[in-house]
C-alpha positions, 0 to 999 in steps of 0.5 A: 114698307110699314107693317100692318097692325094685327087687328085680332089683338084686344086693345085692352088687356084681359082682366079676369076680375072685370069679367061681367057675370051678372045680368041686369034687365029692365023695361022701358015704356014706348016713349022711353024706348023711342027716346033711347033709339032716337039718341042712339041713331042721332049719335051713331052709337054702335054698342048699345049695351056699352052705352047703357052700362056707361050711362048707369054707372056714370049716374051712380058715380055722380050721385055717390060723389054728390052725396058723400059724407062731410065733416060738418053735416 
């Protein structure tokens, strides 16, 4: 008989340096809020904070990658 996995163990190891200690808040207008909620409902996103955080970081990293200094600029 197969053993059950212990679901209480985290999937990723805990890294104290990765602990989130800085809060960031921003406001949305009604149309932006509706668009975000529509997207979250459509794609069944269960963790809105994670989704927002990843979207912001993805945008930042993409812009930094595009704007990196080149030798001949």
